N, C-alpha and C positions, 0 to 999 in steps of 0.2 A: 504493500500500500504506500502511496505517496503521501506527502505532507497534506494536512487538513487545512481547509480555508478558515481563516479567522474572520468570522462574519462581522463582528463589531468594527474591526479595523477597516475592512473593505467598505462597509456602509459609510463610515466616516470619510474615507477617501472619495467615494462617489458623491456624497453630499457636498464636499468641498469643490469638486469638479463642476457639478451642476450649478453651484452658487456663482462661481466666477463666469460661467457661460451665460447665465441669466443676467448677471450684473452688467455685463458689457453691452447688453441690449438697451440699457437705460442710463448708465452712468455718464456716457459721453455727452449727452444733451446738456448737462450742467456746465460743461467746460467749453461749449460752443464759442462764446465771444472771445475767450482767451486764446483758443486754438487759431481762430481767424486772425486775431491781432498778431500772433507770432508767425504763422505760416502764410497768411494772406489767402488768396484764392477763394473768396467768399462764394463766387458763382459755382465752385466745385464742391462746396461743403456738404450738400445734400447726399453726395455719393459716399461720404464717410459712413453714413447709415445704410444707404441703399446697397452698396457692394457687400457689406457684411451679411445682409439678408439674402442677397442673391447667392453668394458662395455657400452659405449655410444650407440653403434649400437644395442646391445641387449636390452637396457633399453628403447629405443625410442618408439617402438610399444607398449610395455607394458604400459608405462605412457600415451601414446595416448589413449588407450582403457580405462584406469582408469579415465582419464579426462572426457570421455563420460559417464562413470558409476556413478562417485561420484562428479562430478562438477570440473570446472577448478581450482577454488581457492584452494581447499584442496590438489589436486595433485601438483599444483605449489608449495605450501608451503612445501610439503614433498620433492619434487625434489630439491628446493633451499636449504632446510635444510640439506639434504645429501651432497650437493655440498659444502656448507660452512663447515660442519663438516669434510669432506674429505680434504678441504683446510687447516684447522687448523692442522689436523694430518700430512699432507704432510710437512707443515712448521716445525713441531716438530720431523720429522723422524730422527732416529739415525743410520740407515743402509739402504743400497739399497733395500733389500727385503721389509723392512717396507715401504719405499717410493713407491714401486711398488704396494703393497697392498692398501695403502691409495689413490694412483692415481686411482686404480680400483673403490674404493668407490666414489671418486670425479667424475669420468667418468659416473658412474651409475646415480648420481644426475644430471649431465649435460644432460643426455638423456631425462630429462623432460623439459629442458629449451626451446629449439627451438620449438618442436611440440606444447607444451602447450601455449607458448607465441603467436605463429602464430594462434592458435585456438581461443584464447581470442580476438585477433585483428579481426578475422573473425566474432566473435560474436558481437563485439561492432560497427563494421562499415560494410557498404554494398555499393555495386555499386562503383562509382568513388572514394569515400573516402577510400574504402578498398584497391584499387589499389595504391593510394598515400601512405597510411600507410605501405603497403608491401614494397614499394620502399624505404621508410625511414628505415624500419627494416632490409632489405637486406643490406643496407649501413653499418650497425653495424659490419658485418663480415669484410668488407674491412677496416674500420677504425681500428678495432682491429688488423688486419694484419699489418697495418702501425705502430700503436703505440706499439704493442707487443715488438718488439726488443728494442725500445727506453726505454719503461718502465722497461723491464727486465734489460737492460744495466745499467740504473740509480740505481736500487736497488742493483744489484750485485756490482757495483763500490762504491756506497756511503753508503750502509747499510749492507745488507746480502741477499744472494740468497733466504733465507727463506721468505723474504717479498714479493716475487713474488706470494706466496700462501696466506700470511696473508692479503694482500691488498684486497682479495676477501671478507673478513669478514665484514668490514663496508659497502661495496657496496652491498653485498648480504643481509645484515640485512636491509638496507634501501629499497631495492627492495621488500623484504618480507613484511615489514610494509606497504608500499604503496599499494601493491596489496591486502593484507588481509584486510586492513582497508577501502579501497575505492572501491573495486570490489564487487558488489552485484548482484548475479544472482539467479533466482529460481532453486531449485533442486527438481527434481521429487521424491516424497516419495514412493518408491516401493522396494520390495525385490531385492537385487543385487546378481547375481550369477557370481562369479569370475571363469574364465576358468583356473584353476590351472594347469591342464594337458597340455593345449595348451601353457601356458607360459613356463612350464618346458621343453617340447619338442622343442619349438622354441629356448629357451636359449641354450640347448645342441646342436641343429643343427647349429645355427649361431656361437656359441662359437668355436666349432670344425672347422667350415669352416674358420673363421677369423684367428684362431691360425695357421691353415695349410697355409693360404695365407701369413701371416706375418712372419712365420719362414721357409717356403719352399724356397729352392734355396739359403738360407743364412746359417741358423743353420743346416738344413737337406736338402739333395738332394730331388728333386721332386719325384723321384721314390723310395725313402726309404720306408720301411714298415710303419714307423710312419706316414708319410704324406699321403700315400695311405690309411692307416687305418682311419686317420682323415677325409679324403674326403668321404670314404665309410660310416663312422658313421654319418657324416653330411647329406648325401643323405637319409639314413635310417630314421633318426629322422625327416627330412623334410617331407618324405612321411607319417610318423606317425602323424606329426603335421597337415598336410592337412586333413587326415582322421578324426582327432579329431575335427578340425574346422568345417568340414562338418556336424557333428552330435551334436555339442555342442549347448546348449540352448542360451548361451550368448558368442559366440566365441570371442577370443582375436582379431583376424583379420577376420571379416566377409568376406568369399570368394565372396559374392555377389558384393562387391565393385569392384572386378576385372572384372565384366561384363560391367563396365562403360568405354567406349572407351577413353574418354578424360583422365581419370585417368591413364589408361594403357600407353597411348602415352607419357604423361608428366613424368611418372615414368621411362620409358625407356630413354627418353631424359635426365632426371636428372642423371641417371646412366652413360650415355655416356659423357655428357658435363662436369660433375664434375671429371670424370677420366682424361679428357683433361687438366683441370686447375691444377689438382694435378701433372700431368706429367710435365707441364710447370714450376710449382713452384719448383720441385725437380731438373730438368735438365737444366733450364736456368742458374742458378748460376754456375753450373759445366762448361758449355760452356764459360761463361764470364771469369772464372778464368783459366781453363785448356787449352782452345783453343785460346782465345784472350789475355790471360796473364794479365788480369786486376786484381786489388786488391780485397780482400775479401769484403771490404766496397762497392766497385762498384757492386760486384755481389749481395750483400745484398740489395742494393737499386734498382736493376734492376726490381724487381717485383712490384715496386711502381706504374708504369704507369697503370698496370692492376688493382691494388687496387684502383686507383683514377677513372679510366674509368668505372669500374663496377658500383659503387654507382651512378655516374652521369647518366649512361644509365638506371639504375634501377628506378631512380626518374622520368626520362623522360617517360619511359615505363608505370610507374604507372599512369601518368597523361594522356597519349595518348591512352592507350590500349582500352578504351571504345569508343574512337572516330574512330580509324582505325581498331579495331578488335583484339581480342586476338591472333587468328591464324596468322594474318599479322605481329604482333609484334614478335611472336616466330619464324616464318619463316625468317623474316628479321634478327633477332639476330643470328639464325643458319647460315645464309648466310655469316655474318661477321666472324663467327668462322671458316667457311670453307675458306674464303679469307685469314684469318690470318694463317691457317695451310698450305695453298698453299705457302705463303711467307716463312713459316718456312722450308719447304722441299727444297726451292730454295736457302737457305743460303749456302754460301761457307766459307771456313776457314778464308778467308781474308775479309769477309763481315763486314762492320763497326758496331760499337756499336749501332748507331742510328737506324739501321734496327730492332734491338731487341725492341727498344722503340715503333716503329711502329707496330710490330707484337703484342706486349702485349696490346697496346691501342686498336687495332682492336678486339682482342679476349675478352678483358675486356668489351668493349662496347657490343659485341655480347652476352656475358653472362648476362649482365644487362637486355637486351631485351628478353632473354629467361627465366631467373630464376624468375623474379617478376611476369609476367603474368601467368607463370606455377603455382606458389604458390597460386595466387588469384583464378585461375580457378579450382584447386583441391578442394578448400573450397566451391566453388560455385555449384558444381555438386552433392553434398550430403547435407542431412539435418543436423540440429544441433546435432542430436544424433549420427552421424557418422563423424562429422567434425574432432574430435581428431584422430580417426583411419586413416582417409584419409590423414591428415597432417603428421602423423607418418610414413605412408607408403612412402610418398614422401621423407621425411628426411632419411628413411632407405635406399632407393634406391640410393640416392645421396652419402651417406656414403659408401655403398657397392661399388659404382663406384670408389670412391677414394681408397678404400682398394684393390680391384681387380686390378685397374690400376697400383698402386705401385708395386704389385707382378709381373704382366705381363711385365711392362716396365723394371723392374729390371732384370728379366730373359733374356729379349732380349739384354739389354745393356751389361750384364755380358758375353754374348757369344762373344762379340767383344773386351772386355777389360780385361787386367790383371794388376797386380800391377806395371808392368814396361812398360805399353803401351805408345806409342808415341802420339803426338798431333793428328796425322792423324787417329790413331786407336781409340782414344777417340771420335773424330769427327764422325767416321764411326759408332760407337756404338750409339751415340746420333741421327745420321741421321736415323738409323733403328727405333729408338723410334719415331722420328718425322714423319716418313712414316706411322707408326701405328696411331699416333694422327690424321693425315690427313684422314686415312680410317675411324676412329671413327667419325670425324666431318662430313664426307659424310653420314655415316650410320645415324647419328642424323638428318641430313637434310632430308633424305628419311623418317625417322620415323615421324617427325613433319608435313610432308605433309599429313599424315593420320588423322590429327585433323579435326573435322567436320567444315563445313563452318561457317562463322560468325553468320548467322541467327540461325542455329541449336545450336551453342554453347551458344549464348545469351539466348535462350529458356531454355537450361539446367541450366544456371546460375540462371535465375529467379526462376526456379523450386526448385533449391537447396538453395536459399536465397542469 
């Protein structure tokens, strides 16, 4: 027998890795003015965020498949190594183009963190314990969302904006050591066939799609030759990718997993619900500042109720889902999201600040009851050899929901708003976005009703481990 995994040490390492990955999605915004002052290139700054999202999306399914092929530990080590290297280079960047390229590398490494961490947790725990652990790990994103602005503000004011990147180095090194030293899993010794063509066509397809979504309507009009060409190229390479996956010996994303009803429903739900939370995160502060006239500090703190309610519900769902049923939990959470979106569209310009707190608590609670059981059930309906791919597909659909949501919401909002818009015009633009959020919430509710009944799902979970 080989050495035994030290579960406590491994979990500590995974939590640290998840934390810095989640933190980097929020902490950079705090340092924006100082980075622009030092590096200039204000017209390029949006790409500091966009390129991180783009490379993370592209890398997620690639790392998920590699984790199934070569073992979780090796792929985790590569991912966090790239993330830490990218962080060091970002901290040392001397120009905006350099920072953008280094953020791309950092985002690529981040693409390994969530899917591989969740996959390792799925390997180490089963049944009720898996649900509890997923609740804890889901909380990391909310905690990072709360602490990101505070940590970023401290480093910017007291030290240097560069330390928002350098802080990842000791935490990342500790996470790497804990997982590499204390995680021991058997690796099947067989010839590995890497689907290079699948990875290439997937990368081209989704890179062009994400670039079109991130720059369309802003840098280029939606009907411009460039954007139309990007969407066309994305569709062509997606068809080519699907053809390659159908014939590959070891496909990057086995198309067979999309015959699993539970996986399809939870992926659709992830796409829809994460677009809702992204829309709220972007447009709630705008309403608080522009319509209610509150301070930037108040608008920054307003997302806190959702960030607190989400992990609370995630932990409750992780403990109760096996008692009440996965479908019951997800449907209940989806109903809360619908209720919050109904309240959202009922808002008036003179509605009090406290209404926003209620809305965000409702939707935060709903997301906790949706996201945690969804993550658990995705891992449970496939075997060990496909758990990384299944997790990665889930993360990919959630990220796509966020990216597509931002693009669509921005297009709708911009139809109502100009640089000289009045409060009423700004409110009208956001109301149009809120109506779409309500429609998405209803669509999600209808989608999760298609989940199999409790007995059938439990049988699938037991079959998948």
